C-alpha positions, 0 to 999 in steps of 0.5 A: 516557495521552498518545497521539502520532500522527506522519505522515511524508510528510505534505504529500501532499494524501492527508492530510485523507482520512488524518484524516477518520476521526480526527476523527469525534466530536470525535477520539473514534474514535481517542484521541489528543491530539498529531498531528504531520504532518512533511514535507521539502517546507515549503510543501505541508506548510504548505498542507495541514497548514494545512487539516488543523488547520482541519478539527481545529478544525471538529470540535472536536477537542481534540487540538493538530495541529503542523507540523515538517520535522524526523523525530527532532521528528515521531517522539520520543515517538509512539505510531503512525508512519504513512508514507506519502511518495512520493520523488520525487514524481508527477514520479517516478512519470511516468518509472516510468510512461513509460520502461517504455512506450517499452521495451513494458513495462508502466509503472505505479508499483507493479508491473514496472519502474516498481515495481520503483524505486519501491521502490528510491527508497522503501525507504533512507527508510523505513529512516530512519524505522524507525531514528529510532522505533527511537532516539526512540519505542521500541516504536511501531508503524510504519504504512506505506502508502507503495507498494509496501507489500510489498515496502518493508515487507520491505526495512524489517523486514530492515535494521532487525530489532525495528521493529514495522511493519505494510504496509496497503493499503486496498483490502482493506477492500473486498473481503467487498463485492465477494462480497457484491454478487455473491451478493446477500447481506448483507456481515455474512453474508460472510467471505473469505480471501485471500492474496498479495502485495500489489497480487498477491492472490486471494480464495482462499474464500468462506464464507457463515453460516461455511459453505464456498461457493467450489466452488458459488460458482463453479460458480453462475450467470454473471450472478452471477460477472460482478458481479465484474468479470472473465472468468466462464471465467477465475475458474472455471478458477483458482477464485479472484477477483483483485484489480484489479492482476491485469489486468496480469499476465492481459491484459498487451498490452491494458494496454499499448495502454491505457496507450500512448494516454495520458495517463498516470495521473501526468499526470492527478495532477500536475493533480488536485494542483494544483487540490487544493493550490489549494484547500487553501490557501484559509483558509475551507476547513475541511473535505476538498473535492469535488475529492479525490475526483478523486485516488482511493484512498478508504479510507485512513482507515477502514483506518488506523482499523481497524488502529489500533483493533485495536492499541490493543484497542478493537476487535481484529480479522482483516484482510489485512497485509502481514507478514512471515509467520514460517512460516505459509506453507509454502514461503515465507522467515520473513522474507519479506512476503506479503499474508495475513489477520492478528490484529491485538489490542495484544499484536502482529500474528499471520499466520494460518497458511494450510494449502498445500492450501488454496492453489490451484496458480496462485496459488502459482506466480505469487506465487512468481516475484513473491516472487523479483522482489520479496526480489531488489529489497530486497536491491537497494535495501539494498546497491546492487547493480546485479548484484542489480537486474539480477535483480531486474529480469529476474525480474520477469513483466511484463518481457519479456527480459533485453534489455528488462530490462537496457535498463530497468535502465540508462535508469531508473536515470540517470532516477532517479539523483538518488534512488538515491544507494546506486547509485555 
């Protein structure tokens, strides 16, 4: 059977990392015979796509690797459509980072006011991709890496009911390793359960050889807990292991101070991208250059391969995904998206139910507030309503007040007006 993979936003410098696993063992790790790379930036597509084609040849991949600027051509007949677009590029990211800082708020591309505006810019183009899939590749899976993954996944699924979409975060792959390192046991003996939202989640249960050791773990030696990189007292108080993005919520003042010192991550990334594009343009290069490690984001390829192998039936798995929960967690609407353990197999993706008694009050409290902000952001993105956008902004816990929130909204709307046509 013919299997086509389409990558939307393939001009990203991440693309060589994304396809690394696809090309292993001559393309036998993930079975496909066509890879279509699509981007609206023809120059970047030619450079990144050229390296990708050379990588495929070096690995002896028999599949065709083709380039196009046409969304319809890219999607037509695909079995998997991978989205990794960044609307406005890293220059837009720079505005998301620096404008909030001027008003005493966290400036970050996936959370806070900056994350909200990245979502407002990204949801409409992803909706267009989803509609193209329904029209030209019915039944295809839309696998999204574009951030903020949870919010944009909720937006697309609400706007285009019936499209098969997953929001994916590469950070999920490493979580059992963190705990295994702290416990000093083989990772194969470890199973962790996590819940929350994309970039706002916690490990709330730890099992070793199938036995729940969560309480014993947090009562154990402080030296082991310290290996996880969080204050021991913090983890013991909430009885969970947070992911790194919780730093913005637990240590807001310190993170603000750090961000104000600069340089901003977007400035660093713009410089790194110039280096990478120059390296990618070298027609003798047929492997990802070492400089790609400077960009960060490792694990994309492994995560995507894990999901695709599960969906094809080669290796079903349970992994945290951004999915509509459909009743899996009490107290959230069925069409809201959470990042929770989900069973993936060819027949579909099933979010695994979590008894409310298993979720600590701290997790539920912060998750509910941020989920409210996210759901309002989705509505604003789809309607272009200033009123709803303002409600979303002031609901966000990282926006310190109504006065600051209104200034941020007005300034960011002007700064990004080119990419926000829904707001008249």
